[in-house]
HTML snippet that shows the backbone in 3Dmol.js (N, CA, C, O; Angstrom):
<script src="https://3Dmol.org/build/3Dmol-min.js"></script>
<div id="view" style="width:600px;height:400px;position:relative"></div>
<script>
const pdb = `
ATOM      1  N   UNK A   1      77.197 -15.800  80.229  1.00  0.00           N
ATOM      2  CA  UNK A   1      76.551 -15.348  79.004  1.00  0.00           C
ATOM      3  C   UNK A   1      75.858 -14.031  79.226  1.00  0.00           C
ATOM      4  O   UNK A   1      75.935 -13.124  78.397  1.00  0.00           O
ATOM      5  N   UNK A   2      75.183 -13.931  80.342  1.00  0.00           N
ATOM      6  CA  UNK A   2      74.466 -12.714  80.656  1.00  0.00           C
ATOM      7  C   UNK A   2      75.425 -11.534  80.809  1.00  0.00           C
ATOM      8  O   UNK A   2      75.112 -10.418  80.394  1.00  0.00           O
ATOM      9  N   UNK A   3      76.585 -11.781  81.399  1.00  0.00           N
ATOM     10  CA  UNK A   3      77.578 -10.732  81.611  1.00  0.00           C
ATOM     11  C   UNK A   3      78.172 -10.276  80.277  1.00  0.00           C
ATOM     12  O   UNK A   3      78.440  -9.087  80.099  1.00  0.00           O
ATOM     13  N   UNK A   4      78.381 -11.196  79.346  1.00  0.00           N
ATOM     14  CA  UNK A   4      78.903 -10.854  78.016  1.00  0.00           C
ATOM     15  C   UNK A   4      77.929  -9.959  77.255  1.00  0.00           C
ATOM     16  O   UNK A   4      78.350  -9.030  76.566  1.00  0.00           O
ATOM     17  N   UNK A   5      76.653 -10.229  77.374  1.00  0.00           N
ATOM     18  CA  UNK A   5      75.636  -9.408  76.694  1.00  0.00           C
ATOM     19  C   UNK A   5      75.646  -7.992  77.279  1.00  0.00           C
ATOM     20  O   UNK A   5      75.584  -7.012  76.536  1.00  0.00           O
ATOM     21  N   UNK A   6      75.722  -7.889  78.580  1.00  0.00           N
ATOM     22  CA  UNK A   6      75.740  -6.568  79.229  1.00  0.00           C
ATOM     23  C   UNK A   6      76.995  -5.799  78.817  1.00  0.00           C
ATOM     24  O   UNK A   6      76.916  -4.609  78.512  1.00  0.00           O
ATOM     25  N   UNK A   7      78.150  -6.468  78.805  1.00  0.00           N
ATOM     26  CA  UNK A   7      79.394  -5.810  78.388  1.00  0.00           C
ATOM     27  C   UNK A   7      79.335  -5.370  76.923  1.00  0.00           C
ATOM     28  O   UNK A   7      79.824  -4.295  76.575  1.00  0.00           O
ATOM     29  N   UNK A   8      78.746  -6.189  76.082  1.00  0.00           N
ATOM     30  CA  UNK A   8      78.597  -5.840  74.666  1.00  0.00           C
ATOM     31  C   UNK A   8      77.700  -4.613  74.511  1.00  0.00           C
ATOM     32  O   UNK A   8      77.997  -3.717  73.721  1.00  0.00           O
ATOM     33  N   UNK A   9      76.622  -4.576  75.254  1.00  0.00           N
ATOM     34  CA  UNK A   9      75.702  -3.424  75.183  1.00  0.00           C
ATOM     35  C   UNK A   9      76.395  -2.169  75.701  1.00  0.00           C
ATOM     36  O   UNK A   9      76.275  -1.108  75.089  1.00  0.00           O
ATOM     37  N   UNK A  10      77.112  -2.267  76.804  1.00  0.00           N
ATOM     38  CA  UNK A  10      77.841  -1.116  77.353  1.00  0.00           C
ATOM     39  C   UNK A  10      78.897  -0.641  76.369  1.00  0.00           C
ATOM     40  O   UNK A  10      79.057   0.560  76.151  1.00  0.00           O
ATOM     41  N   UNK A  11      79.619  -1.589  75.773  1.00  0.00           N
ATOM     42  CA  UNK A  11      80.633  -1.232  74.780  1.00  0.00           C
ATOM     43  C   UNK A  11      79.999  -0.560  73.572  1.00  0.00           C
ATOM     44  O   UNK A  11      80.541   0.413  73.047  1.00  0.00           O
ATOM     45  N   UNK A  12      78.874  -1.062  73.136  1.00  0.00           N
ATOM     46  CA  UNK A  12      78.158  -0.482  71.989  1.00  0.00           C
ATOM     47  C   UNK A  12      77.703   0.951  72.295  1.00  0.00           C
ATOM     48  O   UNK A  12      77.876   1.847  71.469  1.00  0.00           O
ATOM     49  N   UNK A  13      77.129   1.163  73.470  1.00  0.00           N
ATOM     50  CA  UNK A  13      76.656   2.492  73.864  1.00  0.00           C
ATOM     51  C   UNK A  13      77.837   3.454  73.980  1.00  0.00           C
ATOM     52  O   UNK A  13      77.755   4.598  73.532  1.00  0.00           O
ATOM     53  N   UNK A  14      78.927   2.993  74.578  1.00  0.00           N
ATOM     54  CA  UNK A  14      80.109   3.843  74.722  1.00  0.00           C
ATOM     55  C   UNK A  14      80.672   4.228  73.357  1.00  0.00           C
ATOM     56  O   UNK A  14      81.046   5.380  73.138  1.00  0.00           O
ATOM     57  N   UNK A  15      80.731   3.268  72.446  1.00  0.00           N
ATOM     58  CA  UNK A  15      81.252   3.578  71.107  1.00  0.00           C
ATOM     59  C   UNK A  15      80.335   4.552  70.378  1.00  0.00           C
ATOM     60  O   UNK A  15      80.813   5.424  69.653  1.00  0.00           O
ATOM     61  N   UNK A  16      79.021   4.415  70.563  1.00  0.00           N
ATOM     62  CA  UNK A  16      78.084   5.361  69.948  1.00  0.00           C
ATOM     63  C   UNK A  16      78.295   6.775  70.490  1.00  0.00           C
ATOM     64  O   UNK A  16      78.286   7.752  69.741  1.00  0.00           O
ATOM     65  N   UNK A  17      78.483   6.860  71.802  1.00  0.00           N
ATOM     66  CA  UNK A  17      78.703   8.171  72.407  1.00  0.00           C
ATOM     67  C   UNK A  17      80.004   8.809  71.910  1.00  0.00           C
ATOM     68  O   UNK A  17      80.032   9.992  71.571  1.00  0.00           O
ATOM     69  N   UNK A  18      81.059   8.029  71.871  1.00  0.00           N
ATOM     70  CA  UNK A  18      82.352   8.550  71.411  1.00  0.00           C
ATOM     71  C   UNK A  18      82.274   8.963  69.943  1.00  0.00           C
ATOM     72  O   UNK A  18      82.749  10.038  69.576  1.00  0.00           O
ATOM     73  N   UNK A  19      81.688   8.127  69.111  1.00  0.00           N
ATOM     74  CA  UNK A  19      81.540   8.468  67.691  1.00  0.00           C
ATOM     75  C   UNK A  19      80.664   9.699  67.517  1.00  0.00           C
ATOM     76  O   UNK A  19      80.934  10.548  66.667  1.00  0.00           O
ATOM     77  N   UNK A  20      79.617   9.793  68.322  1.00  0.00           N
ATOM     78  CA  UNK A  20      78.744  10.970  68.251  1.00  0.00           C
ATOM     79  C   UNK A  20      79.482  12.233  68.603  1.00  0.00           C
ATOM     80  O   UNK A  20      79.306  13.252  67.935  1.00  0.00           O
ATOM     81  N   UNK A  21      80.310  12.198  69.639  1.00  0.00           N
ATOM     82  CA  UNK A  21      81.088  13.373  70.035  1.00  0.00           C
ATOM     83  C   UNK A  21      82.086  13.748  68.944  1.00  0.00           C
ATOM     84  O   UNK A  21      82.239  14.922  68.608  1.00  0.00           O
ATOM     85  N   UNK A  22      82.761  12.745  68.397  1.00  0.00           N
ATOM     86  CA  UNK A  22      83.735  13.011  67.326  1.00  0.00           C
ATOM     87  C   UNK A  22      83.050  13.605  66.099  1.00  0.00           C
ATOM     88  O   UNK A  22      83.538  14.576  65.521  1.00  0.00           O
ATOM     89  N   UNK A  23      81.924  13.025  65.704  1.00  0.00           N
ATOM     90  CA  UNK A  23      81.192  13.561  64.547  1.00  0.00           C
ATOM     91  C   UNK A  23      80.684  14.973  64.814  1.00  0.00           C
ATOM     92  O   UNK A  23      80.722  15.822  63.924  1.00  0.00           O
ATOM     93  N   UNK A  24      80.213  15.228  66.024  1.00  0.00           N
ATOM     94  CA  UNK A  24      79.745  16.575  66.370  1.00  0.00           C
ATOM     95  C   UNK A  24      80.885  17.582  66.278  1.00  0.00           C
ATOM     96  O   UNK A  24      80.690  18.701  65.802  1.00  0.00           O
ATOM     97  N   UNK A  25      82.075  17.190  66.733  1.00  0.00           N
ATOM     98  CA  UNK A  25      83.227  18.084  66.645  1.00  0.00           C
ATOM     99  C   UNK A  25      83.601  18.358  65.194  1.00  0.00           C
ATOM    100  O   UNK A  25      83.919  19.492  64.836  1.00  0.00           O
ATOM    101  N   UNK A  26      83.563  17.324  64.361  1.00  0.00           N
ATOM    102  CA  UNK A  26      83.895  17.496  62.939  1.00  0.00           C
ATOM    103  C   UNK A  26      82.876  18.408  62.262  1.00  0.00           C
ATOM    104  O   UNK A  26      83.255  19.327  61.536  1.00  0.00           O
ATOM    105  N   UNK A  27      81.590  18.163  62.491  1.00  0.00           N
ATOM    106  CA  UNK A  27      80.564  18.999  61.871  1.00  0.00           C
ATOM    107  C   UNK A  27      80.639  20.433  62.380  1.00  0.00           C
ATOM    108  O   UNK A  27      80.413  21.371  61.616  1.00  0.00           O
ATOM    109  N   UNK A  28      80.951  20.614  63.652  1.00  0.00           N
ATOM    110  CA  UNK A  28      81.100  21.958  64.213  1.00  0.00           C
ATOM    111  C   UNK A  28      82.274  22.681  63.562  1.00  0.00           C
ATOM    112  O   UNK A  28      82.172  23.866  63.244  1.00  0.00           O
ATOM    113  N   UNK A  29      83.384  21.980  63.363  1.00  0.00           N
ATOM    114  CA  UNK A  29      84.543  22.570  62.699  1.00  0.00           C
ATOM    115  C   UNK A  29      84.201  22.992  61.271  1.00  0.00           C
ATOM    116  O   UNK A  29      84.545  24.094  60.844  1.00  0.00           O
ATOM    117  N   UNK A  30      83.522  22.111  60.536  1.00  0.00           N
ATOM    118  CA  UNK A  30      83.131  22.431  59.154  1.00  0.00           C
ATOM    119  C   UNK A  30      82.181  23.625  59.131  1.00  0.00           C
ATOM    120  O   UNK A  30      82.311  24.507  58.283  1.00  0.00           O
ATOM    121  N   UNK A  31      81.248  23.654  60.041  1.00  0.00           N
ATOM    122  CA  UNK A  31      80.285  24.746  60.110  1.00  0.00           C
ATOM    123  C   UNK A  31      80.979  26.069  60.404  1.00  0.00           C
ATOM    124  O   UNK A  31      80.672  27.083  59.777  1.00  0.00           O
ATOM    125  N   UNK A  32      81.905  26.068  61.346  1.00  0.00           N
ATOM    126  CA  UNK A  32      82.643  27.288  61.681  1.00  0.00           C
ATOM    127  C   UNK A  32      83.478  27.768  60.507  1.00  0.00           C
ATOM    128  O   UNK A  32      83.575  28.969  60.257  1.00  0.00           O
ATOM    129  N   UNK A  33      84.076  26.841  59.794  1.00  0.00           N
ATOM    130  CA  UNK A  33      84.894  27.202  58.633  1.00  0.00           C
ATOM    131  C   UNK A  33      84.027  27.836  57.540  1.00  0.00           C
ATOM    132  O   UNK A  33      84.399  28.850  56.950  1.00  0.00           O
ATOM    133  N   UNK A  34      82.870  27.226  57.281  1.00  0.00           N
ATOM    134  CA  UNK A  34      81.963  27.785  56.280  1.00  0.00           C
ATOM    135  C   UNK A  34      81.434  29.148  56.711  1.00  0.00           C
ATOM    136  O   UNK A  34      81.293  30.053  55.888  1.00  0.00           O
ATOM    137  N   UNK A  35      81.145  29.292  57.988  1.00  0.00           N
ATOM    138  CA  UNK A  35      80.640  30.562  58.496  1.00  0.00           C
ATOM    139  C   UNK A  35      81.702  31.652  58.353  1.00  0.00           C
ATOM    140  O   UNK A  35      81.376  32.791  58.020  1.00  0.00           O
ATOM    141  N   UNK A  36      82.954  31.318  58.600  1.00  0.00           N
ATOM    142  CA  UNK A  36      84.039  32.296  58.448  1.00  0.00           C
ATOM    143  C   UNK A  36      84.172  32.723  56.992  1.00  0.00           C
ATOM    144  O   UNK A  36      84.360  33.905  56.704  1.00  0.00           O
ATOM    145  N   UNK A  37      84.074  31.763  56.074  1.00  0.00           N
ATOM    146  CA  UNK A  37      84.143  32.103  54.648  1.00  0.00           C
ATOM    147  C   UNK A  37      82.977  33.000  54.247  1.00  0.00           C
ATOM    148  O   UNK A  37      83.145  33.951  53.484  1.00  0.00           O
ATOM    149  N   UNK A  38      81.802  32.687  54.767  1.00  0.00           N
ATOM    150  CA  UNK A  38      80.616  33.475  54.451  1.00  0.00           C
ATOM    151  C   UNK A  38      80.751  34.902  54.978  1.00  0.00           C
ATOM    152  O   UNK A  38      80.384  35.853  54.289  1.00  0.00           O
ATOM    153  N   UNK A  39      81.275  35.058  56.192  1.00  0.00           N
ATOM    154  CA  UNK A  39      81.464  36.396  56.757  1.00  0.00           C
ATOM    155  C   UNK A  39      82.486  37.183  55.960  1.00  0.00           C
ATOM    156  O   UNK A  39      82.327  38.388  55.761  1.00  0.00           O
ATOM    157  N   UNK A  40      83.533  36.512  55.503  1.00  0.00           N
ATOM    158  CA  UNK A  40      84.544  37.182  54.683  1.00  0.00           C
ATOM    159  C   UNK A  40      83.939  37.639  53.354  1.00  0.00           C
ATOM    160  O   UNK A  40      84.215  38.744  52.887  1.00  0.00           O
ATOM    161  N   UNK A  41      83.119  36.788  52.753  1.00  0.00           N
ATOM    162  CA  UNK A  41      82.462  37.144  51.496  1.00  0.00           C
ATOM    163  C   UNK A  41      81.520  38.330  51.686  1.00  0.00           C
ATOM    164  O   UNK A  41      81.484  39.244  50.862  1.00  0.00           O
ATOM    165  N   UNK A  42      80.758  38.306  52.779  1.00  0.00           N
ATOM    166  CA  UNK A  42      79.826  39.401  53.058  1.00  0.00           C
ATOM    167  C   UNK A  42      80.585  40.697  53.293  1.00  0.00           C
ATOM    168  O   UNK A  42      80.163  41.753  52.823  1.00  0.00           O
ATOM    169  N   UNK A  43      81.697  40.632  54.012  1.00  0.00           N
ATOM    170  CA  UNK A  43      82.502  41.832  54.265  1.00  0.00           C
ATOM    171  C   UNK A  43      83.036  42.398  52.950  1.00  0.00           C
ATOM    172  O   UNK A  43      83.044  43.614  52.757  1.00  0.00           O
ATOM    173  N   UNK A  44      83.477  41.534  52.055  1.00  0.00           N
ATOM    174  CA  UNK A  44      83.965  41.980  50.746  1.00  0.00           C
ATOM    175  C   UNK A  44      82.843  42.628  49.937  1.00  0.00           C
ATOM    176  O   UNK A  44      83.035  43.674  49.318  1.00  0.00           O
ATOM    177  N   UNK A  45      81.675  41.997  49.949  1.00  0.00           N
ATOM    178  CA  UNK A  45      80.537  42.555  49.220  1.00  0.00           C
ATOM    179  C   UNK A  45      80.111  43.912  49.789  1.00  0.00           C
ATOM    180  O   UNK A  45      79.807  44.834  49.033  1.00  0.00           O
ATOM    181  N   UNK A  46      80.090  44.033  51.107  1.00  0.00           N
ATOM    182  CA  UNK A  46      79.729  45.307  51.720  1.00  0.00           C
ATOM    183  C   UNK A  46      80.745  46.384  51.376  1.00  0.00           C
ATOM    184  O   UNK A  46      80.377  47.540  51.169  1.00  0.00           O
ATOM    185  N   UNK A  47      82.011  46.020  51.314  1.00  0.00           N
ATOM    186  CA  UNK A  47      83.053  46.963  50.932  1.00  0.00           C
ATOM    187  C   UNK A  47      82.848  47.425  49.488  1.00  0.00           C
ATOM    188  O   UNK A  47      82.987  48.609  49.183  1.00  0.00           O
ATOM    189  N   UNK A  48      82.519  46.482  48.606  1.00  0.00           N
ATOM    190  CA  UNK A  48      82.255  46.836  47.205  1.00  0.00           C
ATOM    191  C   UNK A  48      81.041  47.758  47.090  1.00  0.00           C
ATOM    192  O   UNK A  48      81.058  48.721  46.323  1.00  0.00           O
ATOM    193  N   UNK A  49      79.997  47.460  47.849  1.00  0.00           N
ATOM    194  CA  UNK A  49      78.791  48.299  47.821  1.00  0.00           C
ATOM    195  C   UNK A  49      79.109  49.693  48.335  1.00  0.00           C
ATOM    196  O   UNK A  49      78.633  50.685  47.783  1.00  0.00           O
ATOM    197  N   UNK A  50      79.912  49.772  49.385  1.00  0.00           N
ATOM    198  CA  UNK A  50      80.285  51.074  49.939  1.00  0.00           C
ATOM    199  C   UNK A  50      81.073  51.893  48.924  1.00  0.00           C
ATOM    200  O   UNK A  50      80.841  53.092  48.775  1.00  0.00           O
ATOM    201  N   UNK A  51      82.008  51.247  48.222  1.00  0.00           N
ATOM    202  CA  UNK A  51      82.776  51.947  47.188  1.00  0.00           C
ATOM    203  C   UNK A  51      81.855  52.438  46.072  1.00  0.00           C
ATOM    204  O   UNK A  51      81.997  53.563  45.594  1.00  0.00           O
ATOM    205  N   UNK A  52      80.909  51.586  45.658  1.00  0.00           N
ATOM    206  CA  UNK A  52      79.980  51.968  44.595  1.00  0.00           C
ATOM    207  C   UNK A  52      79.092  53.126  45.035  1.00  0.00           C
ATOM    208  O   UNK A  52      78.849  54.056  44.266  1.00  0.00           O
ATOM    209  N   UNK A  53      78.606  53.068  46.279  1.00  0.00           N
ATOM    210  CA  UNK A  53      77.769  54.153  46.797  1.00  0.00           C
ATOM    211  C   UNK A  53      78.545  55.460  46.859  1.00  0.00           C
ATOM    212  O   UNK A  53      78.006  56.521  46.545  1.00  0.00           O
ATOM    213  N   UNK A  54      79.809  55.388  47.263  1.00  0.00           N
ATOM    214  CA  UNK A  54      80.645  56.593  47.322  1.00  0.00           C
ATOM    215  C   UNK A  54      80.839  57.173  45.921  1.00  0.00           C
ATOM    216  O   UNK A  54      80.761  58.386  45.726  1.00  0.00           O
ATOM    217  N   UNK A  55      81.092  56.298  44.952  1.00  0.00           N
ATOM    218  CA  UNK A  55      81.247  56.750  43.572  1.00  0.00           C
ATOM    219  C   UNK A  55      79.961  57.402  43.064  1.00  0.00           C
ATOM    220  O   UNK A  55      80.003  58.469  42.453  1.00  0.00           O
ATOM    221  N   UNK A  56      78.815  56.757  43.318  1.00  0.00           N
ATOM    222  CA  UNK A  56      77.529  57.310  42.905  1.00  0.00           C
ATOM    223  C   UNK A  56      77.279  58.659  43.561  1.00  0.00           C
ATOM    224  O   UNK A  56      76.801  59.586  42.908  1.00  0.00           O
ATOM    225  N   UNK A  57      77.596  58.778  44.849  1.00  0.00           N
ATOM    226  CA  UNK A  57      77.411  60.039  45.582  1.00  0.00           C
ATOM    227  C   UNK A  57      78.256  61.142  44.951  1.00  0.00           C
ATOM    228  O   UNK A  57      77.778  62.260  44.761  1.00  0.00           O
ATOM    229  N   UNK A  58      79.510  60.831  44.627  1.00  0.00           N
ATOM    230  CA  UNK A  58      80.383  61.830  43.999  1.00  0.00           C
ATOM    231  C   UNK A  58      79.848  62.240  42.631  1.00  0.00           C
ATOM    232  O   UNK A  58      79.910  63.414  42.264  1.00  0.00           O
ATOM    233  N   UNK A  59      79.323  61.278  41.877  1.00  0.00           N
ATOM    234  CA  UNK A  59      78.748  61.598  40.570  1.00  0.00           C
ATOM    235  C   UNK A  59      77.531  62.508  40.718  1.00  0.00           C
ATOM    236  O   UNK A  59      77.367  63.458  39.952  1.00  0.00           O
ATOM    237  N   UNK A  60      76.667  62.215  41.713  1.00  0.00           N
ATOM    238  CA  UNK A  60      75.510  63.071  41.962  1.00  0.00           C
ATOM    239  C   UNK A  60      75.958  64.468  42.374  1.00  0.00           C
ATOM    240  O   UNK A  60      75.384  65.463  41.932  1.00  0.00           O
ATOM    241  N   UNK A  61      76.975  64.543  43.217  1.00  0.00           N
ATOM    242  CA  UNK A  61      77.488  65.844  43.649  1.00  0.00           C
ATOM    243  C   UNK A  61      78.004  66.637  42.450  1.00  0.00           C
ATOM    244  O   UNK A  61      77.742  67.835  42.336  1.00  0.00           O
ATOM    245  N   UNK A  62      78.733  65.975  41.562  1.00  0.00           N
ATOM    246  CA  UNK A  62      79.241  66.649  40.365  1.00  0.00           C
ATOM    247  C   UNK A  62      78.095  67.109  39.465  1.00  0.00           C
ATOM    248  O   UNK A  62      78.134  68.212  38.920  1.00  0.00           O
ATOM    249  N   UNK A  63      77.084  66.268  39.311  1.00  0.00           N
ATOM    250  CA  UNK A  63      75.933  66.643  38.484  1.00  0.00           C
ATOM    251  C   UNK A  63      75.197  67.828  39.080  1.00  0.00           C
ATOM    252  O   UNK A  63      74.791  68.738  38.356  1.00  0.00           O
ATOM    253  N   UNK A  64      75.023  67.825  40.388  1.00  0.00           N
ATOM    254  CA  UNK A  64      74.347  68.944  41.061  1.00  0.00           C
ATOM    255  C   UNK A  64      75.163  70.222  40.902  1.00  0.00           C
ATOM    256  O   UNK A  64      74.607  71.286  40.630  1.00  0.00           O
ATOM    257  N   UNK A  65      76.475  70.121  41.068  1.00  0.00           N
ATOM    258  CA  UNK A  65      77.340  71.293  40.932  1.00  0.00           C
ATOM    259  C   UNK A  65      77.272  71.843  39.509  1.00  0.00           C
ATOM    260  O   UNK A  65      77.193  73.056  39.314  1.00  0.00           O
ATOM    261  N   UNK A  66      77.302  70.960  38.520  1.00  0.00           N
ATOM    262  CA  UNK A  66      77.218  71.395  37.117  1.00  0.00           C
ATOM    263  C   UNK A  66      75.872  72.065  36.845  1.00  0.00           C
ATOM    264  O   UNK A  66      75.818  73.118  36.210  1.00  0.00           O
ATOM    265  N   UNK A  67      74.792  71.458  37.323  1.00  0.00           N
ATOM    266  CA  UNK A  67      73.463  72.038  37.119  1.00  0.00           C
ATOM    267  C   UNK A  67      73.360  73.398  37.801  1.00  0.00           C
ATOM    268  O   UNK A  67      72.777  74.331  37.247  1.00  0.00           O
ATOM    269  N   UNK A  68      73.918  73.511  38.986  1.00  0.00           N
ATOM    270  CA  UNK A  68      73.907  74.784  39.727  1.00  0.00           C
ATOM    271  C   UNK A  68      74.647  75.869  38.941  1.00  0.00           C
ATOM    272  O   UNK A  68      74.168  76.997  38.821  1.00  0.00           O
ATOM    273  N   UNK A  69      75.813  75.514  38.411  1.00  0.00           N
ATOM    274  CA  UNK A  69      76.582  76.485  37.628  1.00  0.00           C
ATOM    275  C   UNK A  69      75.835  76.894  36.355  1.00  0.00           C
ATOM    276  O   UNK A  69      75.862  78.062  35.969  1.00  0.00           O
ATOM    277  N   UNK A  70      75.176  75.945  35.709  1.00  0.00           N
ATOM    278  CA  UNK A  70      74.408  76.257  34.511  1.00  0.00           C
ATOM    279  C   UNK A  70      73.241  77.181  34.834  1.00  0.00           C
ATOM    280  O   UNK A  70      72.969  78.121  34.087  1.00  0.00           O
ATOM    281  N   UNK A  71      72.554  76.922  35.937  1.00  0.00           N
ATOM    282  CA  UNK A  71      71.416  77.770  36.338  1.00  0.00           C
ATOM    283  C   UNK A  71      71.897  79.181  36.652  1.00  0.00           C
ATOM    284  O   UNK A  71      71.265  80.159  36.254  1.00  0.00           O
ATOM    285  N   UNK A  72      73.012  79.288  37.364  1.00  0.00           N
ATOM    286  CA  UNK A  72      73.559  80.615  37.696  1.00  0.00           C
ATOM    287  C   UNK A  72      73.951  81.345  36.422  1.00  0.00           C
ATOM    288  O   UNK A  72      73.687  82.540  36.292  1.00  0.00           O
ATOM    289  N   UNK A  73      74.577  80.647  35.477  1.00  0.00           N
ATOM    290  CA  UNK A  73      74.961  81.264  34.203  1.00  0.00           C
ATOM    291  C   UNK A  73      73.733  81.742  33.441  1.00  0.00           C
ATOM    292  O   UNK A  73      73.734  82.837  32.879  1.00  0.00           O
ATOM    293  N   UNK A  74      72.678  80.918  33.419  1.00  0.00           N
ATOM    294  CA  UNK A  74      71.454  81.315  32.714  1.00  0.00           C
ATOM    295  C   UNK A  74      70.815  82.523  33.382  1.00  0.00           C
ATOM    296  O   UNK A  74      70.315  83.417  32.699  1.00  0.00           O
ATOM    297  N   UNK A  75      70.826  82.558  34.696  1.00  0.00           N
ATOM    298  CA  UNK A  75      70.251  83.711  35.416  1.00  0.00           C
ATOM    299  C   UNK A  75      71.053  84.966  35.097  1.00  0.00           C
ATOM    300  O   UNK A  75      70.473  86.023  34.848  1.00  0.00           O
ATOM    301  N   UNK A  76      72.378  84.862  35.101  1.00  0.00           N
ATOM    302  CA  UNK A  76      73.213  86.011  34.781  1.00  0.00           C
ATOM    303  C   UNK A  76      72.965  86.515  33.366  1.00  0.00           C
ATOM    304  O   UNK A  76      72.897  87.722  33.131  1.00  0.00           O
ATOM    305  N   UNK A  77      72.829  85.577  32.418  1.00  0.00           N
ATOM    306  CA  UNK A  77      72.570  85.960  31.026  1.00  0.00           C
ATOM    307  C   UNK A  77      71.196  86.624  30.898  1.00  0.00           C
ATOM    308  O   UNK A  77      71.046  87.626  30.199  1.00  0.00           O
ATOM    309  N   UNK A  78      70.211  86.066  31.569  1.00  0.00           N
ATOM    310  CA  UNK A  78      68.868  86.636  31.441  1.00  0.00           C
ATOM    311  C   UNK A  78      68.797  87.999  32.117  1.00  0.00           C
ATOM    312  O   UNK A  78      68.051  88.861  31.652  1.00  0.00           O
ATOM    313  N   UNK A  79      69.544  88.229  33.197  1.00  0.00           N
ATOM    314  CA  UNK A  79      69.535  89.552  33.842  1.00  0.00           C
ATOM    315  C   UNK A  79      70.303  90.556  33.010  1.00  0.00           C
ATOM    316  O   UNK A  79      69.969  91.741  33.037  1.00  0.00           O
ATOM    317  N   UNK A  80      71.331  90.131  32.261  1.00  0.00           N
ATOM    318  CA  UNK A  80      72.057  91.026  31.358  1.00  0.00           C
ATOM    319  C   UNK A  80      71.134  91.490  30.238  1.00  0.00           C
ATOM    320  O   UNK A  80      71.099  92.671  29.892  1.00  0.00           O
ATOM    321  N   UNK A  81      70.391  90.547  29.680  1.00  0.00           N
ATOM    322  CA  UNK A  81      69.499  90.864  28.560  1.00  0.00           C
ATOM    323  C   UNK A  81      68.317  91.702  29.040  1.00  0.00           C
ATOM    324  O   UNK A  81      67.783  92.492  28.262  1.00  0.00           O
ATOM    325  N   UNK A  82      67.904  91.560  30.260  1.00  0.00           N
ATOM    326  CA  UNK A  82      66.735  92.279  30.761  1.00  0.00           C
ATOM    327  C   UNK A  82      67.055  93.721  31.095  1.00  0.00           C
ATOM    328  O   UNK A  82      66.145  94.550  31.094  1.00  0.00           O
ATOM    329  N   UNK A  83      68.313  94.067  31.383  1.00  0.00           N
ATOM    330  CA  UNK A  83      68.679  95.446  31.721  1.00  0.00           C
ATOM    331  C   UNK A  83      68.658  96.315  30.455  1.00  0.00           C
ATOM    332  O   UNK A  83      69.219  95.938  29.426  1.00  0.00           O
ATOM    333  N   UNK A  84      68.006  97.480  30.544  1.00  0.00           N
ATOM    334  CA  UNK A  84      67.953  98.367  29.359  1.00  0.00           C
ATOM    335  C   UNK A  84      69.208  99.190  29.183  1.00  0.00           C
ATOM    336  O   UNK A  84      69.305  99.974  28.239  1.00  0.00           O
TER     337      UNK A  84
END
`;
const viewer = $3Dmol.createViewer("view");
viewer.addModel(pdb, "pdb");
viewer.setStyle({}, {cartoon: {color: "spectrum"}});
viewer.zoomTo();
viewer.render();
</script>
């Protein structure tokens, strides 16, 4: 009887260890899969932000160029009018 109890306890502990290892592997796999999806999403978002920033930069450059041309034109007009 005593030997049966010891074998049952050993079997129970072994099954707990095996189940724990299997569950840890499953949770690790799920975690890695979710992490990969998250990294892919972040990479896509960063790419979108980079495209938007590039577009904004080009728009600012165009606005600056237009303003520069307008200022030069106004200076030229005012110097024409100022000459006697």
